[in-house]
N, CA, C and O of each residue as an XYZ file, in Angstrom:
268
protein
N    -137.651    -59.328     41.794
C    -138.498    -60.124     40.957
C    -138.399    -61.575     41.417
O    -137.307    -62.091     41.650
N    -139.553    -62.223     41.543
C    -139.589    -63.636     41.910
C    -139.471    -64.498     40.674
O    -139.976    -64.152     39.607
N    -138.799    -65.625     40.828
C    -138.730    -66.556     39.704
C    -140.089    -67.242     39.545
O    -140.845    -67.395     40.505
N    -140.372    -67.643     38.321
C    -141.646    -68.289     38.020
C    -141.383    -69.666     37.418
O    -140.802    -69.778     36.339
N    -141.804    -70.686     38.106
C    -141.642    -72.050     37.604
C    -142.410    -72.238     36.297
O    -141.929    -72.904     35.381
N    -143.595    -71.655     36.213
C    -144.403    -71.772     34.995
C    -143.682    -71.146     33.799
O    -143.622    -71.745     32.725
N    -143.142    -69.957     33.984
C    -142.412    -69.297     32.910
C    -141.155    -70.082     32.533
O    -140.830    -70.213     31.352
N    -140.454    -70.601     33.532
C    -139.263    -71.403     33.263
C    -139.615    -72.616     32.402
O    -138.874    -72.957     31.480
N    -140.722    -73.258     32.694
C    -141.137    -74.430     31.924
C    -141.488    -74.070     30.482
O    -141.147    -74.812     29.561
N    -142.163    -72.943     30.277
C    -142.523    -72.505     28.924
C    -141.262    -72.220     28.113
O    -141.140    -72.652     26.966
N    -140.327    -71.489     28.716
C    -139.090    -71.136     28.007
C    -138.259    -72.396     27.738
O    -137.710    -72.555     26.648
N    -138.166    -73.276     28.715
C    -137.431    -74.528     28.520
C    -138.030    -75.329     27.380
O    -137.294    -75.850     26.541
N    -139.344    -75.438     27.330
C    -139.997    -76.198     26.263
C    -139.781    -75.529     24.911
O    -139.640    -76.219     23.902
N    -139.752    -74.199     24.874
C    -139.486    -73.480     23.624
C    -138.105    -73.847     23.092
O    -137.955    -74.160     21.911
N    -137.097    -73.811     23.963
C    -135.742    -74.157     23.532
C    -135.641    -75.627     23.139
O    -134.932    -75.964     22.191
N    -136.333    -76.495     23.847
C    -136.344    -77.911     23.476
C    -136.990    -78.107     22.111
O    -136.526    -78.917     21.308
N    -138.069    -77.357     21.847
C    -138.745    -77.453     20.552
C    -137.821    -76.994     19.432
O    -137.786    -77.618     18.371
N    -137.073    -75.914     19.648
C    -136.102    -75.461     18.653
C    -135.053    -76.544     18.411
O    -134.727    -76.861     17.267
N    -134.535    -77.098     19.483
C    -133.511    -78.142     19.381
C    -134.033    -79.375     18.639
O    -133.327    -79.970     17.825
N    -135.276    -79.744     18.934
C    -135.852    -80.978     18.392
C    -136.492    -80.808     17.026
O    -136.898    -81.791     16.406
N    -136.587    -79.563     16.545
C    -137.218    -79.321     15.255
C    -138.732    -79.457     15.301
O    -139.352    -79.795     14.293
N    -139.332    -79.198     16.453
C    -140.776    -79.338     16.642
C    -141.467    -78.031     16.244
O    -141.666    -77.139     17.069
N    -141.828    -77.939     14.956
C    -142.406    -76.701     14.424
C    -143.671    -76.289     15.147
O    -143.844    -75.111     15.463
N    -144.556    -77.229     15.416
C    -145.819    -76.896     16.071
C    -145.585    -76.312     17.468
O    -146.216    -75.325     17.846
N    -144.682    -76.923     18.224
C    -144.403    -76.419     19.570
C    -143.768    -75.032     19.522
O    -144.058    -74.187     20.368
N    -142.901    -74.794     18.534
C    -142.307    -73.460     18.386
C    -143.406    -72.449     18.089
O    -143.489    -71.407     18.739
N    -144.252    -72.755     17.104
C    -145.341    -71.826     16.733
C    -146.280    -71.554     17.905
O    -146.753    -70.431     18.082
N    -146.544    -72.578     18.697
C    -147.478    -72.426     19.818
C    -146.932    -71.586     20.958
O    -147.682    -71.200     21.854
N    -145.641    -71.298     20.940
C    -145.046    -70.527     22.027
C    -144.672    -69.114     21.623
O    -143.938    -68.435     22.340
N    -145.170    -68.669     20.484
C    -144.972    -67.292     20.033
C    -146.304    -66.561     20.174
O    -147.321    -67.008     19.644
N    -146.296    -65.459     20.876
C    -147.516    -64.706     21.153
C    -148.126    -64.108     19.893
O    -147.415    -63.645     19.001
N    -149.437    -64.126     19.835
C    -150.203    -63.427     18.792
C    -150.980    -62.266     19.397
O    -151.848    -61.686     18.745
N    -150.666    -61.927     20.647
C    -151.387    -60.871     21.347
C    -151.022    -59.495     20.798
O    -149.888    -59.279     20.370
N    -151.983    -58.555     20.806
C    -151.672    -57.178     20.397
C    -150.530    -56.635     21.253
O    -150.484    -56.869     22.460
N    -149.627    -55.924     20.630
C    -148.487    -55.371     21.334
C    -147.262    -56.259     21.301
O    -146.197    -55.871     21.783
N    -147.403    -57.456     20.734
C    -146.263    -58.357     20.616
C    -145.164    -57.724     19.769
O    -145.449    -57.128     18.730
N    -143.932    -57.845     20.197
C    -142.791    -57.429     19.390
C    -141.664    -58.419     19.595
O    -141.416    -58.875     20.712
N    -140.987    -58.745     18.514
C    -139.808    -59.609     18.578
C    -138.665    -58.833     17.970
O    -138.784    -58.291     16.871
N    -137.558    -58.778     18.685
C    -136.396    -58.033     18.238
C    -135.287    -59.008     17.889
O    -135.025    -59.957     18.628
N    -134.632    -58.767     16.750
C    -133.505    -59.584     16.340
C    -132.195    -58.941     16.747
O    -132.169    -57.970     17.503
N    -131.117    -59.496     16.239
C    -129.793    -58.981     16.588
C    -129.424    -57.737     15.790
O    -128.501    -57.016     16.168
N    -130.118    -57.476     14.709
C    -129.896    -56.287     13.883
C    -130.934    -55.242     14.276
O    -132.087    -55.598     14.522
N    -130.564    -53.960     14.344
C    -131.535    -52.926     14.728
C    -132.767    -52.872     13.822
O    -133.823    -52.400     14.243
N    -132.639    -53.344     12.603
C    -133.773    -53.337     11.674
C    -134.676    -54.560     11.834
O    -135.749    -54.624     11.233
N    -134.248    -55.521     12.634
C    -135.028    -56.739     12.831
C    -136.052    -56.532     13.949
O    -135.747    -56.708     15.128
N    -137.250    -56.161     13.562
C    -138.346    -55.989     14.515
C    -139.605    -56.527     13.857
O    -139.932    -56.156     12.729
N    -140.310    -57.402     14.560
C    -141.566    -57.944     14.057
C    -142.661    -57.588     15.042
O    -142.547    -57.842     16.241
N    -143.720    -56.999     14.521
C    -144.852    -56.596     15.361
C    -146.009    -57.573     15.229
O    -147.062    -57.391     15.840
N    -145.809    -58.589     14.442
C    -146.859    -59.564     14.160
C    -146.396    -60.939     14.633
O    -145.367    -61.441     14.182
N    -147.147    -61.536     15.529
C    -146.774    -62.834     16.075
C    -146.723    -63.929     15.038
O    -145.873    -64.815     15.122
N    -147.610    -63.892     14.059
C    -147.623    -64.932     13.022
C    -146.347    -64.866     12.189
O    -145.749    -65.898     11.886
N    -145.930    -63.662     11.821
C    -144.682    -63.501     11.062
C    -143.490    -63.953     11.904
O    -142.575    -64.594     11.387
N    -143.495    -63.629     13.175
C    -142.401    -64.036     14.052
C    -142.346    -65.555     14.195
O    -141.260    -66.134     14.226
N    -143.506    -66.203     14.282
C    -143.536    -67.668     14.382
C    -142.931    -68.296     13.128
O    -142.153    -69.246     13.220
N    -143.289    -67.764     11.955
C    -142.704    -68.279     10.709
C    -141.192    -68.079     10.706
O    -140.444    -68.951     10.263
N    -140.751    -66.935     11.197
C    -139.323    -66.645     11.245
C    -138.598    -67.625     12.167
O    -137.543    -68.146     11.804
N    -139.152    -67.881     13.357
C    -138.523    -68.821     14.289
C    -138.381    -70.191     13.658
O    -137.339    -70.834     13.790
N    -139.429    -70.646     12.967
C    -139.380    -71.964     12.329
C    -138.301    -71.980     11.248
O    -137.538    -72.941     11.150
N    -138.232    -70.928     10.438
C    -137.216    -70.856      9.392
C    -135.815    -70.847     10.006
O    -134.932    -71.564      9.537
N    -135.609    -70.059     11.032
C    -134.291    -70.010     11.674
C    -133.932    -71.357     12.300
O    -132.777    -71.780     12.249
N    -134.913    -72.020     12.882
C    -134.690    -73.332     13.477
C    -134.184    -74.291     12.404
O    -133.225    -75.029     12.629
N    -134.821    -74.281     11.251
C    -134.405    -75.165     10.159
C    -133.001    -74.824      9.677
O    -132.187    -75.716      9.439
N    -132.719    -73.534      9.533
C    -131.403    -73.105      9.041
C    -130.287    -73.451     10.023
O    -129.150    -73.690      9.617
N    -130.610    -73.478     11.308
C    -129.604    -73.795     12.322
C    -129.513    -75.298     12.598
O    -128.719    -75.741     13.427
N    -130.338    -76.071     11.892
C    -130.252    -77.517     12.030
C    -131.071    -78.103     13.157
O    -130.798    -79.221     13.593
N    -132.082    -77.373     13.649
C    -132.968    -77.927     14.664
C    -133.618    -79.199     14.155
O    -134.009    -79.279     12.990
N    -133.734    -80.172     15.005
C    -134.364    -81.417     14.603
C    -133.405    -82.305     13.881
O    -133.774    -83.405     13.467
């Protein structure tokens, strides 16, 4: 597999947005495409909806002290 500079930049910006508390940037980097799935650390944590996952990321960011 080849590394992708574009993908690296997207992921880096996502982590920076979490760190900085940038809700809009976090939401903008969560897919809303059909087939999207987000898995958590618990086997029951699965989201098939990008909008729900975006809300979850923002909530977790706040709880972890992002921003």
